[in-house]
C-alpha positions as CSV (number, residue, x, y, z in Angstrom):
1,M,39.2,155.0,79.9
2,D,35.5,154.8,80.7
3,A,33.7,151.8,82.1
4,K,32.1,150.9,78.7
5,T,35.4,150.9,76.9
6,L,37.0,148.9,79.7
7,S,34.2,146.4,79.6
8,A,34.6,146.0,75.8
9,K,38.4,145.6,76.3
10,I,37.9,142.9,78.9
11,R,35.4,141.0,76.6
12,G,37.9,141.2,73.8
13,L,40.8,140.0,76.0
14,P,40.8,136.3,75.0
15,T,41.0,137.1,71.3
16,F,43.7,139.7,72.0
17,L,45.7,137.2,74.1
18,D,45.5,134.6,71.4
19,G,47.0,137.1,69.0
20,A,49.6,138.3,71.5
21,V,50.8,134.7,72.2
22,D,51.1,134.0,68.4
23,S,52.9,137.3,68.0
24,G,55.3,136.4,70.8
25,L,55.9,132.9,69.3
26,K,56.6,134.4,65.9
27,A,58.9,137.1,67.4
28,F,61.0,134.5,69.2
29,G,60.7,131.5,66.9
30,A,64.1,132.0,65.3
31,E,65.6,132.1,68.8
32,A,63.8,128.9,69.6
33,V,65.3,127.2,66.6
34,D,68.8,128.5,67.6
35,L,68.3,127.1,71.1
36,N,67.1,123.8,69.7
37,I,70.2,123.6,67.5
38,A,72.5,124.6,70.4
39,Q,71.1,121.9,72.7
40,M,71.8,119.3,70.1
41,E,75.3,120.6,69.2
42,K,76.5,121.4,72.7
43,S,74.9,118.6,74.8
44,G,73.5,116.1,72.3
45,Q,70.0,116.3,73.8
46,D,66.5,116.1,72.6
47,S,63.6,118.2,73.9
48,R,63.2,115.9,76.9
49,G,66.8,116.4,77.9
50,I,67.7,112.8,76.9
51,E,71.0,112.4,75.2
52,F,71.2,110.9,71.7
53,G,73.9,108.6,72.9
54,D,77.4,107.8,72.2
55,Y,78.9,106.5,68.9
56,S,78.5,102.8,68.2
57,D,81.6,100.7,68.2
58,L,81.2,100.4,64.4
59,S,81.2,104.2,64.0
60,K,84.3,104.4,66.2
61,E,86.0,101.7,64.2
62,I,85.4,103.4,60.9
63,G,86.7,106.7,62.3
64,Y,83.5,108.7,62.2
65,P,84.2,110.7,65.4
66,E,87.7,111.5,64.1
67,E,86.3,112.6,60.8
68,K,84.0,115.0,62.6
69,A,86.8,116.3,64.8
70,S,88.9,117.0,61.6
71,M,86.0,119.2,60.4
72,G,86.0,121.1,63.7
73,K,82.8,119.5,64.9
74,E,81.8,118.1,68.2
75,D,83.0,114.5,68.3
76,R,82.4,113.3,71.9
77,F,78.7,112.5,71.4
78,I,76.0,112.3,68.8
79,N,74.6,115.8,68.0
80,L,72.9,115.2,64.6
81,N,75.4,117.5,62.9
82,F,77.8,116.2,60.3
83,T,77.5,118.3,57.2
84,G,75.4,121.0,58.9
85,D,72.6,120.5,56.3
86,F,70.1,119.2,58.8
87,H,70.6,122.0,61.4
88,S,70.7,124.7,58.7
89,S,67.4,123.4,57.3
90,M,65.6,123.8,60.7
91,D,62.7,126.3,60.8
92,F,59.5,127.0,62.7
93,S,55.8,127.7,62.2
94,V,53.2,129.1,64.5
95,S,49.5,128.3,64.6
96,K,46.9,128.8,67.2
97,G,49.2,129.3,70.2
98,A,51.6,126.5,69.3
99,M,55.1,126.6,67.8
100,N,56.3,123.7,65.6
101,I,60.1,123.3,65.0
102,F,60.9,121.2,62.0
103,A,63.6,120.6,59.4
104,K,63.5,120.3,55.6
105,D,66.6,118.3,55.1
106,D,66.5,114.9,53.3
107,K,67.7,113.1,56.4
108,T,64.9,114.4,58.6
109,D,62.7,111.4,58.4
110,L,65.6,109.0,59.0
111,L,66.7,111.0,62.1
112,I,63.1,111.1,63.5
113,K,62.8,107.4,62.9
114,K,66.1,106.7,64.7
115,Y,66.0,109.3,67.5
116,G,62.3,110.2,67.8
117,A,60.3,113.3,67.1
118,D,61.6,114.8,70.3
119,I,64.7,115.9,68.4
120,F,62.6,119.0,67.8
121,G,61.7,121.2,70.7
122,L,63.4,122.7,73.7
123,N,64.7,121.0,76.9
124,D,63.5,122.5,80.2
125,A,66.3,125.1,80.5
126,N,65.8,126.4,77.0
127,F,62.0,126.3,77.4
128,D,62.3,128.5,80.5
129,V,64.4,131.0,78.5
130,M,61.7,131.1,75.7
131,F,58.8,131.3,78.2
132,D,60.4,134.3,79.9
133,D,60.9,136.1,76.6
134,I,57.4,135.3,75.3
135,F,55.8,136.2,78.7
136,D,57.6,139.6,78.6
137,H,56.4,140.1,75.1
138,I,52.7,139.4,76.1
139,V,53.0,141.8,79.1
140,R,54.3,144.6,76.8
141,E,51.3,143.9,74.5
142,L,48.9,144.0,77.4
143,R,50.2,147.3,78.5
144,T,49.4,148.8,75.1
145,Y,46.0,147.1,74.9
146,F,44.7,148.8,78.0
147,V,45.8,152.3,77.1
């Protein structure tokens, strides 16, 4: 590569990196949604690592945890999964270097009101997994850019 070509590539690097970041986010968006669902189901945590909490006495009295257990679902803590509709409606979008995880289920607004918007997103451990995957993707893209 000659100096003129290298100079042009370097000037175009910010635009290229914007595209590479978006491409990486899109490539691993479904994995991010799966990690978000898993952190809810397995640990009952939001994106800050804060647990949704335990069942209220009323929920326990009416047998809600037992009903979940009879369906083969986690019943030791709240994980926002009863019918599975909320979790299965989760998806993602990417725009200008940012990923947005959301759900299209009818209960979404109620769950956000009760547990906060941080139900969407990754806790620190899951963020680290995604960061590594996306970083590796960007490095691969950079290697092809400077060829």
